[in-house]
N, C-alpha and C positions, 0 to 999 in steps of 0.2 A: 515446515514440510506440508505439502499436499497430497490427500490421500485420492486417487482415483478408483473407484470401483468400476466393474465392467471395463478393465483396462486393456483388454485383448481385442473387444469389438470394434465395430465400426466408427463409433465416436470415441470410445476410451484410448483405443492406441494413436489416433492424432492427437486427442487432448495430451495424453502423456508427453509426447514428443514435444508438441509447443511448450509446454511448462518447463521440461528440461532444457530446451532451448533458450526459454528466457531467464534461466540461470535459476529456477528453483528445485529444490529438493522434493522429489516425488515419489511415493510409496504406490505402485501399481498391484491394485488387488483383483485376483480373479479366481475363479471355484477352482481351476485346475492348474498344475502345472504349465506355464507357455513362457515363449520369449518375450521379452519387453524393450522397448527403445533402450539403447545405450544411453547410462546415466540414472537411471529409473532403478530402485528396491523393487523387487518383486516379492509378495506375500500371498500364499495362497489361504484364502477363507472362502466360508459360506455364508452369505447374507441373511441365510434362512437361521442361523445361528449366531445371533449379534454378538456374544459374548466373545465368541471367536476372533472378532477383529480388533480386539483390544491391542494385539502386537502390533497390528498395522496403525491404530490409531494414536498409539504412544508419541507424543511430542507433536502430534499435527495441529495446525492451525486451520485449516480448511477441509472439507470433503466435496467430493462431487458424488452424487448418490444417484446411480443407475439401478433401478430393479429389474429383474428378470422375470417373466409372467407367472412364474410359480409362486411369488412373494406376493400376489394378490388372491390367492386361492384362500379356500375356507381355512380357517385355523392359524392362517400366517399373521404375523404381527410386524411389518416394516418399520411401524413408528417406533419400537424398541431400538431400532438402528440409531434413530434421532438421540434417543434417550442416551445410548452407548457412547455415541460421540460427544454430547455435551459432558458426560461423566469422565471422558477422557480429555477434556480440556479443550477440544474443537469449538472454534468460534464463529464459524461460516460453513453454511452448507448450500451448495448450488445443486437443485434437484431437478433431474429430467422427469418431466410430466408428459402429459400429451395435449395437444388442441382438442381432443375430443371431452376434455373435463366441460369445455364452453358449448362445443358443437354438437355433443349428443350426450348430455349429462347423465341419462339414466339407466347407461350401461354399467354391469356389474364391476369390470374392471376401472371403468370411470369414476364411479361413486368411491370406489377404493383410493383411487390415485387423488381426488379431491379431498377425502379425509385425512391422506397422508399430507398433501399440501396445508390443511387447517392445523395438523399437528405440528408441521415446520413452524408456521407462522405463530404459533401459542408456546413456541419453546425456548425463546428468551434470546435465540440466537441471532445473528446476522442471516439472512438468508436472500435468496434468488431462485425463481421458478421459470424453468424453460417449457415451453409447451410447443413440440414443432409438430406439423403435420404429417405427411406420408414420407418416407426416406428414399434418396435416389438408388441406394443400395438394395432396395427390394427388388431390383431389376436382376439382381444375382440368382433369382429363383428361375430365370431363363437361361443361366450359363449353360447347364448341361445339354438343353434342346438346341442352344446356337450353335455348341461346339460341334455337336453330333449330326445336326440338321440344318443350321442355319435357319432355325425357327424360332419365333417368339409367339408362344400361343397363351393368349391371354382374354378375359373378357370383357365387354365394354371399349372396343378398341377406339371409337371417336368420343370417350369422355375422359376428360382429363380433371387432375388437380395441380396446385404448385407444389410438388415435391421438391424436398431439400437435400442438399448434400450433406452426408454426415461430417464431414471436415468444417463445415461451416458452424454447424451445431457445436463443434470442437471449439471453434475460434470464439463463439459467443461465451461458451462455457469458461474458457481460459481467462477472458477480459473480467468475467463477473467474479472469478476466483481472486483475481489479483487487484481488482480497482473498487473501491468502496462507493463509487458513484452509482454501482448496481445495487447496493443494499436495499432489500425489499422491491425490487424490481420485479414484474411479469412480462416476459416476452414471450410473443407468438413467433414461431419461426416457420419461414417458408422459402421456397425458391423464387426465382425472379419472375416466372411466368407460370401458367396452366400449360401442362404438357400431357397428351394423351400417350396410350400405351403403343398404339401406331406409330407416332412421332418418337417415342423412346426406342424403338426397334429400328427407325431409319437413322437415329443418332448412333446406334450401336454399329450399324452396318457402315456408316461413314467413318467410325473409329477403327473398324477391320480394314476396311477398305475392299472387302467383299458384300454382295447382295445378302440380305437376311430377309427373310419373308416372315409377312406375319400372319398368323391365323387367329380367327376370331373364336374363343370358346362360347358356347352357351352358359348361362348361369349355372345351370345342373353338372355340366362339366367341368367346371371350374369348382364348384363347391366339391365333388367328389374327388378332386386333385388335391384340394386344401386341407381337407378332413383327414387326409393321410399324417398329416403333420400337427394338427390344431383341432380343438373339440368342433363340432358341428355348430354350436353355437357361436363361437368367434369367427367362423366363416360365413357365415351369414351375416353377421356384424359387418364385417370387412366387405363383404360384396355389397352391401347396403350404400356403405361410403363410397366404393367405387364406381358403383354404377348409378347412384344417384345423389351425389354430392351438394351439400345445402349452400346457400349464398356465402355463409361464414366458412365454409371449406373451400371455396374457391378464391376467397379473398386473398391478395398477396401483402404479404405484410411488410412493414419498413422496417423490422426491429433489428434483422442483421446490419442491413446499413447503420442504422442510428448507435449499436452497440460496437462494431468494428470497422466503421469509416468506409466501408466497401459494399458493394452489391453482392448478394449472394450468388454463387456459381451456376452457369447453366447446367441442366443435366448433359449436355454435350460434353462439356469439361469434365464431368465426372467419368463419363463413359470412355473418355480418352485416356484418362488417369487409371482405369481399371480395366482395359482391354484385355490383359493378358487371361483374365478370368473366361475369357469368351472365346480364344484362340483354340 
């Protein structure tokens, strides 16, 4: 059996589906009651209380570990999840980390994630670390304004990074959970090319078949909007990446191709697949 945490999200749901279709027994873990793909068992558990994972981990051979942001806050101890998994008999963990641990290693959340990577390496388990860059699904932030006004409002309209389709992260995770060849692998995951917010708006417009206007926000306007749902420090950090990506953050990685044998999907494909969110 394979346990998938964050199983109702943009990565966990397609990963659960892919594993079920591969004939695996899957336990889908989420913090709240939710519908999961047919064929998977659902368990409600809070990763902030690792002992509560025991019913989900019983009999499991592998774990996909995706942490919510609050598990990096002061007092959190996500390494306890690794210990709990090992004690339950899990022998393989695929950890969703972030490209930021190498491109911007001094931020508090990246320091915490790097520490978790190190704990996994020292656990004695088989492990794989996935380090994605920005997600295509972050475009869902614009869904309400596109539905209401056919507008994408974002800063740095002509500055891009190679964002990745979460379904491609899921495909890589499935391969790493099922194939010993990826044991002790560290994979940087990006999309196929750099794409700007303005170009993303054009792709959403094409998927809808109707015009979508791009409105460029100032950095201050963007920060004011972002701090409604995240700490100011994290908003500043995110804006620094979006506005001034480093060469490492602009690099297109070959690792999706290397692991799954095909190129990562372009943003336009993600937009077409998720167009209902923008209607």
